[in-house]
KOLBAGU-938862 format. One record per residue (C-alpha): residue number from 1; x, y, z; residue in one letter. Coordinates in nm, 3 decimals, padded with zeros to 5 digits. Example, Ala and Ser with C-alpha at 12.3 -4.5 7.8 and 13.67 -1.06 7.14 Angstrom:
! residues 2
1	01.230	-00.450	00.780	a
2	01.367	-00.106	00.714	s
END
This chain:
! residues 208
1	-01.216	-04.229	-05.840	x
2	-01.403	-03.978	-05.627	x
3	-01.382	-04.022	-05.249	x
4	-01.693	-04.147	-05.074	x
5	-01.896	-03.850	-04.952	x
6	-01.972	-03.822	-04.581	x
7	-02.324	-03.890	-04.468	x
8	-02.542	-03.648	-04.280	x
9	-02.458	-03.618	-03.908	x
10	-02.663	-03.871	-03.716	x
11	-02.868	-03.790	-03.409	x
12	-02.949	-04.045	-03.141	x
13	-03.305	-04.172	-03.160	x
14	-03.340	-04.110	-02.788	x
15	-03.287	-03.736	-02.834	x
16	-03.581	-03.527	-02.949	x
17	-03.460	-03.246	-03.175	x
18	-03.669	-02.961	-03.317	x
19	-03.780	-03.032	-03.674	x
20	-03.832	-02.663	-03.757	x
21	-03.590	-02.374	-03.737	x
22	-03.622	-01.996	-03.758	x
23	-03.301	-01.811	-03.846	x
24	-03.251	-01.438	-03.804	x
25	-02.951	-01.300	-03.992	x
26	-02.777	-00.971	-03.933	x
27	-02.589	-00.740	-03.700	x
28	-02.800	-00.562	-03.440	x
29	-02.540	-00.287	-03.386	x
30	-02.553	-00.182	-03.752	x
31	-02.897	-00.027	-03.758	x
32	-03.150	-00.189	-03.987	x
33	-02.901	-00.463	-04.077	x
34	-03.015	-00.623	-03.753	x
35	-03.382	-00.656	-03.852	x
36	-03.347	-01.032	-03.898	x
37	-03.212	-01.060	-03.543	x
38	-03.490	-00.842	-03.400	x
39	-03.754	-01.047	-03.579	x
40	-03.604	-01.377	-03.465	x
41	-03.592	-01.258	-03.104	x
42	-03.958	-01.168	-03.113	x
43	-04.045	-01.504	-03.267	x
44	-03.832	-01.673	-03.003	x
45	-04.047	-01.520	-02.732	x
46	-04.371	-01.621	-02.900	x
47	-04.250	-01.974	-02.972	x
48	-04.071	-02.034	-02.643	x
49	-04.313	-02.310	-02.540	x
50	-04.295	-02.492	-02.874	x
51	-04.028	-02.760	-02.837	x
52	-04.047	-02.846	-03.207	x
53	-03.917	-02.504	-03.317	x
54	-03.561	-02.379	-03.271	x
55	-03.483	-02.008	-03.311	x
56	-03.126	-01.894	-03.374	x
57	-02.945	-01.572	-03.468	x
58	-02.649	-01.578	-03.705	x
59	-02.413	-01.306	-03.828	x
60	-02.355	-01.475	-04.166	x
61	-02.550	-01.693	-04.405	x
62	-02.294	-01.939	-04.549	x
63	-02.148	-02.241	-04.370	x
64	-02.294	-02.132	-04.036	x
65	-02.644	-02.130	-04.185	x
66	-02.586	-02.466	-04.350	x
67	-02.487	-02.614	-04.015	x
68	-02.809	-02.515	-03.836	x
69	-03.027	-02.633	-04.126	x
70	-02.897	-02.990	-04.111	x
71	-03.157	-03.232	-03.980	x
72	-03.448	-02.988	-04.003	x
73	-03.764	-03.040	-04.210	x
74	-03.878	-02.677	-04.236	x
75	-03.691	-02.346	-04.213	x
76	-03.776	-01.976	-04.208	x
77	-03.496	-01.726	-04.274	x
78	-03.514	-01.349	-04.223	x
79	-03.255	-01.103	-04.354	x
80	-03.213	-00.734	-04.431	x
81	-03.235	-00.613	-04.790	x
82	-03.036	-00.327	-04.942	x
83	-03.170	-00.308	-05.296	x
84	-03.235	00.063	-05.318	x
85	-03.539	-00.034	-05.523	x
86	-03.797	-00.104	-05.255	x
87	-03.907	00.154	-04.998	x
88	-03.770	00.110	-04.644	x
89	-03.970	-00.150	-04.456	x
90	-04.087	-00.331	-04.769	x
91	-04.123	-00.706	-04.719	x
92	-04.007	-00.931	-05.001	x
93	-04.031	-01.310	-05.022	x
94	-03.703	-01.421	-05.172	x
95	-03.634	-01.728	-05.386	x
96	-03.321	-01.940	-05.369	x
97	-03.231	-01.845	-05.726	x
98	-03.297	-01.474	-05.675	x
99	-03.149	-01.326	-05.358	x
100	-03.073	-00.981	-05.493	x
101	-03.023	-00.726	-05.219	x
102	-02.988	-00.976	-04.935	x
103	-02.707	-00.859	-04.706	x
104	-02.616	-01.193	-04.547	x
105	-02.722	-01.454	-04.800	x
106	-02.493	-01.294	-05.058	x
107	-02.210	-01.217	-04.815	x
108	-01.858	-01.138	-04.933	x
109	-01.730	-01.292	-04.609	x
110	-01.857	-01.646	-04.677	x
111	-01.999	-01.862	-04.954	x
112	-02.345	-01.757	-05.067	x
113	-02.660	-01.935	-04.959	x
114	-02.733	-02.134	-05.280	x
115	-02.373	-02.262	-05.290	x
116	-02.383	-02.362	-04.923	x
117	-02.710	-02.554	-04.966	x
118	-02.587	-02.723	-05.284	x
119	-02.267	-02.819	-05.102	x
120	-02.463	-02.973	-04.815	x
121	-02.683	-03.173	-05.050	x
122	-02.375	-03.288	-05.240	x
123	-02.243	-03.422	-04.909	x
124	-02.566	-03.613	-04.863	x
125	-02.683	-03.410	-04.565	x
126	-03.049	-03.396	-04.469	x
127	-03.172	-03.041	-04.533	x
128	-03.522	-02.893	-04.512	x
129	-03.758	-02.961	-04.800	x
130	-03.947	-02.643	-04.719	x
131	-03.747	-02.320	-04.682	x
132	-03.903	-01.972	-04.685	x
133	-03.693	-01.655	-04.696	x
134	-03.808	-01.306	-04.598	x
135	-03.618	-00.991	-04.684	x
136	-03.695	-00.654	-04.523	x
137	-03.567	-00.345	-04.702	x
138	-03.347	-00.141	-04.472	x
139	-03.318	00.235	-04.447	x
140	-03.004	00.277	-04.234	x
141	-02.752	-00.008	-04.262	x
142	-02.414	00.167	-04.275	x
143	-02.411	00.334	-03.935	x
144	-02.284	00.201	-03.604	x
145	-02.599	00.217	-03.395	x
146	-02.858	-00.001	-03.224	x
147	-03.227	00.004	-03.304	x
148	-03.434	00.004	-03.620	x
149	-03.562	00.294	-03.826	x
150	-03.941	00.347	-03.795	x
151	-04.048	00.190	-04.128	x
152	-03.831	-00.116	-04.068	x
153	-03.950	-00.151	-03.708	x
154	-04.309	-00.140	-03.833	x
155	-04.237	-00.429	-04.069	x
156	-04.128	-00.665	-03.790	x
157	-04.478	-00.756	-03.670	x
158	-04.595	-00.824	-04.025	x
159	-04.305	-01.060	-04.090	x
160	-04.362	-01.229	-03.753	x
161	-04.723	-01.296	-03.854	x
162	-04.618	-01.431	-04.194	x
163	-04.356	-01.660	-04.041	x
164	-04.603	-01.794	-03.785	x
165	-04.847	-01.865	-04.066	x
166	-04.574	-02.046	-04.262	x
167	-04.496	-02.255	-03.955	x
168	-04.863	-02.334	-03.904	x
169	-04.863	-02.170	-03.562	x
170	-05.160	-01.968	-03.443	x
171	-05.024	-01.709	-03.204	x
172	-05.096	-01.339	-03.154	x
173	-04.820	-01.089	-03.217	x
174	-04.772	-00.937	-02.874	x
175	-04.525	-00.701	-02.721	x
176	-04.321	-00.406	-02.840	x
177	-04.094	-00.447	-03.140	x
178	-03.862	-00.199	-02.973	x
179	-03.742	-00.483	-02.752	x
180	-03.393	-00.530	-02.621	x
181	-03.149	-00.707	-02.848	x
182	-02.953	-00.839	-02.553	x
183	-02.910	-01.212	-02.494	x
184	-03.246	-01.389	-02.483	x
185	-03.268	-01.736	-02.328	x
186	-03.521	-01.842	-02.593	x
187	-03.289	-01.761	-02.884	x
188	-02.951	-01.915	-02.956	x
189	-02.675	-01.683	-03.071	x
190	-02.421	-01.843	-03.301	x
191	-02.171	-01.561	-03.359	x
192	-01.870	-01.797	-03.342	x
193	-02.007	-02.072	-03.565	x
194	-01.844	-01.966	-03.890	x
195	-01.481	-02.063	-03.829	x
196	-01.567	-02.381	-03.638	x
197	-01.816	-02.497	-03.900	x
198	-01.582	-02.430	-04.193	x
199	-01.306	-02.627	-04.023	x
200	-01.539	-02.916	-03.937	x
201	-01.688	-02.944	-04.286	x
202	-01.348	-02.909	-04.454	x
203	-01.193	-03.181	-04.237	x
204	-01.488	-03.413	-04.303	x
205	-01.474	-03.363	-04.680	x
206	-01.095	-03.385	-04.717	x
207	-01.060	-03.691	-04.496	x
208	-01.276	-03.902	-04.730	x
END
C-alpha cells in the first residue's frame, strides 16, 4: 500500500502572500548565463510597489524552483539559452515539454523542470496554473566575467515588456539594463535553497 502523500504546505489565512512570482535563473558572473538574473532584477525594480508579485533569483531550476512556485497562481521564468541555433539575443517562448537549450531548466546538477513540477503535483502541492517561460539566447556563457554581451543586453528590455504584459501590469521599461547585479532589496536571492529544499522534500516524502 502506498504511503499517504503529504499535502501542500499551508499558509496562515492572516498572512497575505504574493500570488504571482517572477523567477530569474542563472549565474551573473558567467557572462550571458546571468541574463535571467539581470532581467529579474530589472523587473524587481519596476514591480517593487506591487505586493502581489514576488521576484526571486535562483542558480538552479530543479527543487529550488519547485519550492518557490508552491502556493502561487501565476509564474514567469527567465533563463539563458545555449542552442547554437538562434542568434545571440534571440527571445524564445519555451514550453514545458520542449526546453531545448535552457541552461538551468535542464541542469545536470538537479532534476529537470518538468520532473520537478510533476513531482510537486504528485505530492499534491498547489502550483501555478499559468506558467510562462522565456529563453534568451546567449553569446558568451563559458567565461568567468560579469555583464552581458550587447545583443543579449538589448534583449532584456523586450523580455521585461513581455513579462509585464503576461502579468497584466502596465509599466514603462525605465532605466539602464547595464545595472548592477549586486544585492537588490526588491529581489530575493536564493543561492542556498537547493540543499535545504532537497532535504526538506525528501524528509517529507520518506516520512509518510
